[in-house]
Every structure is written in structure tokens, then in C-alpha cells.
C-alpha positions, 0 to 999 in steps of 0.5 A: 554555507546557507546558515552563514548567508541568511544571518548576513542578509538579516543583519544587512536588512536590519542595519539598512534601517538604522538611519534618520538622514534628514528632518523627519527621517527618510523622505521626510515621512516621519514614519518608522517600523521600530517598536518603541517602549510605550512609557519613556521613563528611567527604566527605558532610558538607555542614555542621556547626553548633555550638549554644549548648549541649547537649540531646537534643531532635530538630530539626524542619524547615520548608522552609529553616528548622531549629528545635532547642533547647539548654540553658545550665545556668549561665544556667538557660535554654534557647534555641530556635534557628533555623538555615538548613537549607541552610547551617547558619547561625544565623538567630535564637535566643530564650532561655527562663528555665527555672531549676532543677528535678529531672532524671534524669541522662539527661534535660536541660532541652532535651529537648522537641522543637519542632513547626512548620508554615507559620505558627509553631514551638512549643516546650514547656519547664518553668519551674522556679521557678514549677513550671509547664510552658509552651508558647511559640509564635514565628513563623518570623522569631523574634517571640513569638506567645504563651505558654500555661501548661500547668500544674504537673507532678510527675515522677520524671525531669523534664519532656519534652513533645513537641507536635504541630501539626495543622490549626492546632491544637497537641495536647498530652499532659500526663499526669503523677504528679498531675492532667493532661490531653490538650488542643488549643490554637489555634495562632492565639490560644494559647487552649484549644480543648478540654481533657480531664482525666486523673488521674495515678496518683501514680507514672508520667509519660507521655512519649509524643508523641500520634498524630493518626490519620485516621478515616472521620469526621475525626481522633482523638488517640491517647495511652498512659499507665500510669494509663489504658492506650491511648485515643483522643480526638476531634480536634475535641471531645476526647471519648473515642472508645475506650480499653483501660485497664489495658494498661500495666505501667510508664512510657510513652515509646515513642510510638503509631504506625500500623504499616500507614502506607505500606502502602496499607491503609485499616486501622490498627494502632496500636502502643504499649508501655511498660517491662517487656516490653509492646509490642502493636498495637491495632485501633481500632473502625470503628463506634461500637458496636464496641470497640478490641481488641489485634491482636498482642503482641510477645515478647522484648526490647521497646523502652522509649525508642526508638519503632519504625519501620514501612515498612507491611509490617515493624515494626522494633523496637529495644530500648534494649540494641540488639536489633533485631526485625523483625515482620510488621506485620499479624500480629506474627510475628517475621521475624528478630532482630539484636543491634546491639552498641550502646545506643539512646535515639534512634528509628530512621528509614527513608530510601529503604527503608534503616534508620538508627539512631543509637546513644547512643555516637554511631555511625550504623548504616545497614542494608539491611532489605529482605530480612533484615539487611545492615549497610551502614555503621557510622560514628562521628560523634565527639560532642563533650565537651559531651554524654555521649550521643547521644540525639536522633532525626535529621531528614530533609528536602531529601534530607539527614539532620540529626543532633543530637550534643550541642551541634552539628548535622551535615548529611549528603548528596550533594555 
């Protein structure tokens, strides 16, 4: 009997790690224990799947299913696509009519990454003709569950909203140039659980992915925006727990992360930032009568688009122009810097302690960052002609890395 139970436990333990449920994975950490091949080439390519069209959304994974979106500018649609994560074969594809709307030249209609759990996958998109942002949920077989009208969105660069699923609630941060909100929608019904309104400042849209942080009494949703600084709302009620207004100079794109996650510490330091050299950590209050405070600020070339990644001890902040800065997670002291000689919009990730960064030019850089910077490989992945840049953050599951390159996804691992 014992010989049957032990393999079962080991199998369940391994299978439980085979998810990458949102942008940047579990809890948005961007960290995996998977041992990936150092060189991504023909001998480590497990499969390559052509998508119906390009886009910059990141793939998300739930066990044997991978979900991603692609755009078709001619048909004015995007498609939510489900692939078999082990073979790359298409299981189903569902079109959504987006129409025409204004976009920055580096943005696209398939920029929003889906979110998934064991029950459903949700994707946000923009209905251009009606000028309304939408959220749609499907079950894992591709049957539509519901549509939710997020509402109007006034932006300079176009729509991009990354939902997060937590405890069967879909968390949205929809703060744009006019009135917006942070809200929670029931995954089961597609109805509002709560909605906290935030007035826009007429200038800057927030593109951050919310962070759901565990507290001593429950959970809270952390968001950053130019108009409101950084703030946290109670996950159950939407009531504001704390805020630091006036801390953002410009548009916010880098998403909030807990830089102490993975360190074993019960404390949290929430890193946030924006354009124009702003990146800092916040120490959330422990008691109601306490206030949030800034713990440390980063100097130098701060990230604007790529969200940094932390192993709990060191924060690796990668600027758009390729300056990689390693900072002590607790103090913010700079340990070392490295010019990567490339440009980046995709966020770096960590696998088995190694840093992986996908450049806009389509190179995957793998480095040992355990003691300084030692580049292990720089592999050209030859993006296709459908997309000029490679801007999607990779996903890691099943001991493999899944890389979106314009209109295709490549899966690399040990054969």
C-alpha cells in the first residue's frame, strides 16, 4: 500500500506546479523552480505552434491547457486560443469582434493577457464601435460563460487590461483618463462583487496588473496609477486600506510585486514605479492605526515597461533600454549593474535561480545571477515577419518555457 501512496503524492505535488495562471505566473512573482535548458535551439525545441495572428499578450497555463490571444486586423477581431500545452496543437479558438480604435504603434488589439483557474479562463478586450471595454469568460472547453461590460475607456495608447483571478473572483484595475474603477467580479456569475470608483486625471492611464497580497486578516488588492499613487483595497469589500497619493510622476506600467516573496519573511515590501525615473518600495501598515511608508527608492535607470523580478533577496530591475540593476530586496542598495545590449518590453523571469530576459529583438538571454552576472547564453529565436517586436513575457510550466514570438509560440525544454 505504501508503494502506491508515495508515487501518488509525488505525482500530485508535481502536477500542482504545472500552472502559470496570470501575467507573470503565480501571484505575479515571475519565479519558477523549473530547470530549463540553458540554450534554446533546435535540439531543445519541443514544439512550435503558429497562431492565427500576432499580438503581445502573454500565454497563461492551467495543467495541460495554454491560453493566449491573437489579433486579425483585416477581420477586426481577436481570438482567444486554447492550445494543448504538451503538444502545441490547437484545441479551440473563439473570436471576439474588436473593430477599430486608436492604438499606439507598439500596442495592438491582442495585448491583454488572459487569466485562468481550474474553472474558467477570462480575457479583457475593447469593443471599438461601442467604445466599451469588455471582459469575457469561457470554460476550459471553449463554451462562453458570460460577458461583463467594464465600460468606457479613454486612453492615449489604447486598451490593455490584465485581469487576475483569486478565490473565484476576477480582479480588475480600470483606471484611465476619465472615470474608472478597481473592482471584483464573480467568476461564477459575471456580476459585480464590489466596485470602488476612481476619477481619472485626464492625462495618464494605468496599465498595471493588480497584486493580491495576503495580510494578517485576509487579502488586499494593490494598484498604482498616476492620478492616485499607490493604494490597497480590501479584497472582500473594496474598502481602501491605505494609500500613498502623489507618488507617481507619469504613466504606470510596471506592476506591483512583493520583493520579499520567496524569502520566507512574513513582511512585505511592495515595489511600484512609473516613467521618468520613479521606482520604490512601500512598507504596508501592519495595524489599522499605522500608515504605509516608502522603504527605499531606486536611483539610476529605472524600468518603465518591464516589471522587475525578485528571488526574495535580490530585485532584478531591467530598464527598457537594457540596464539590468541588482538591488538588495530589503535595503534597496545596488549590488551590481549590467548593460544587456538590447531593448526590453517583456518582463524578466527567474527559473531555477537563473534570470531569463526576452529582448524586443527576439533574443532570449539566460544568466546566472547567484553571484554577480554571468551570461550563460544569448539565443536568437528568429521572430517571424508578422510582428516587428517580441514583447510578450514568457510562461513557465511542466518544466518548460513557452515563448510568444509575434504569431507563434515556441515551447522549449529537455527532450
